N, C-alpha and C positions, 0 to 999 in steps of 0.2 A: 033742827039746829043748823043754821048756816052761819059759820063763824069766819070772819076775815082773819087770815093768818099773817097779814102784814107783808106779803110778798109783793115785790114791784110788779106792777101791771105791765103786760106785754105792750098794750096800747090802751086807749081810752075805753075800748069795748070789752077787753078780756079781764075777767076777775078770777082769782084763785081763792078758794076757801075750803075749809074742812066741813064736811057735813055727814051726818049719819041718818038724815031723814030718809024714810023708806023710799020716797020718790027719787032721791039722789042715788041711793044704792041700786034701785031698779034701772035708772038711767045709765049708770056705770055698766051694768050687765048688758044693756042693749048696745052701748058703744063697743064693748068687748066683742059681742056677737057680730056686729057689722064689720068691725075692723078685721077680725080673724077670718070671716068668710071671704072678704076681698083678698086678704093675704094668701089664703089657702086655695083661692080659685073656686070656691063653692058657689053653686047656682043660687042658693038661698041661705041667709044667715040663720043660725040657731035662734031660738027665742031667748029673751032675757031670762026666763025661768030656767032654761037649761044651763045658763052661765052663772046663776045665782049661787049654787052650792060652793063653787070655788071661791067666789068673792066673800061669802059669809064665813067660810072656813078660815080665811086669812083675817077677816075682821074680828074673829074671836081671839086672836093672839093678843097678849097683853101689850098695851101701848100702840096698837095699830091705828092708822089714820087713813081715811079716804079723802084725798085732796082732789077737788074737781075744778075744772076750768069751765067757765060759762061765758057766753057772749049773749048779750041781751037776756032773754029768758030761756036760753037753750044751753044744755050741757054739751060741750064739744070734746071733752077729754077728761081723763082722770089718771091718778096713780094711787096705788095702795101700798103702804109700807109699814114696817114695824121694826123697832129696835132689837138688835141682837146684842151679844156681849160687848163687842167692840165696834160694830158697824150698824148702819141702818140698811135693812134689806128691802129692796123694792120687789114686790111680788107681781104687780101689774102696772103697766103703763100703756095706755091706749088713747088714741085720738080718732074721732069719727072720720071716716074717709073724706067727707066734704071739707074737712079742715086740715088734711094732710099737707105738709109743706108750708104751713102758715106760722110755725114757731110755737105752737101750743105744747108740743112734747118738750121742747127746750125749756119753756116756762115752768112746766110741771116738774122737770128735773131740778130746776133752781129752787123751787118750793121744797122738794124733798131734801135738798142739800141744806137749806136754811133750817129745816127741822132737825136734821142730823146734828148740825152745829149747836142748836139750842139744847140738845141732849148730851153734848160732849162726845159725840161719836167721831171716830177718826176717818171713816170712809163710808161710801155707799157701795153696796154690792147687789148684784142681780144675776139671774140665770136667764139666758135668751136662747131661743130656738136657733140651732147652729146655722141654718140656711136662711134666716130671716135678714136678708141683706139691708132692707129698709131700716129695721130697728138697729142693726149693727152700725149703720152709718150715723144714726142719731146719737147713739151712745159714744161712738168714737169722736164725733165732733164735740160732745159734752165732756170729753176728757177721760172716759173709761178705758181701761187697759184689759186685754185678754189675759186671764190667769193660766190658760192652757188646761184648766180642769173641765172635764166633760162628764155628763151623766145622762142616763135615759130617764126622762120624766115619767113617773108611774101613771100619771093621769092622762097625758097627751100621747104617750108612746113615741115621743120625738126626742132626738138627741139635743141637749142643751149645753151651752158653755157658760162658765162663770166669768163675769166682768167685775172689775173693781175700780173705784175712783177714790184716791186719797183726797181728803179735804183739809 
């Protein structure tokens, strides 16, 4: 199922769409593995299979969506989000390292914001690794504000901070 969500395209080559096709979910896991390996300075990325449980756990939430960015026939990024009581929570946002700096993350955030509006949600929220300066810069440029809330993520064992964007 590859459904266009009506998001403005970044350029003639970039498409954003919601998909739950197994290939799309596996591609998202591989993007996440490559991006986190580079971010964390690991010599080799994890396999997509190692990243699948976290993605599938979030996809099991009511109303969750996997929004993918693709250029030509290649997935280059994704975001996974689900509605909460008042906000839309973004659980994952990742762009393949070859596409870093090209505006894919910004386009995915616009897609998430459009979905939040369609559901009548007042804000976007997310938790980001406290020292992930690259991601923090993307979120800051997109209008997210630091709430000063922090937590230890039980799965990654890393300190995360909560960001919020009113829409």
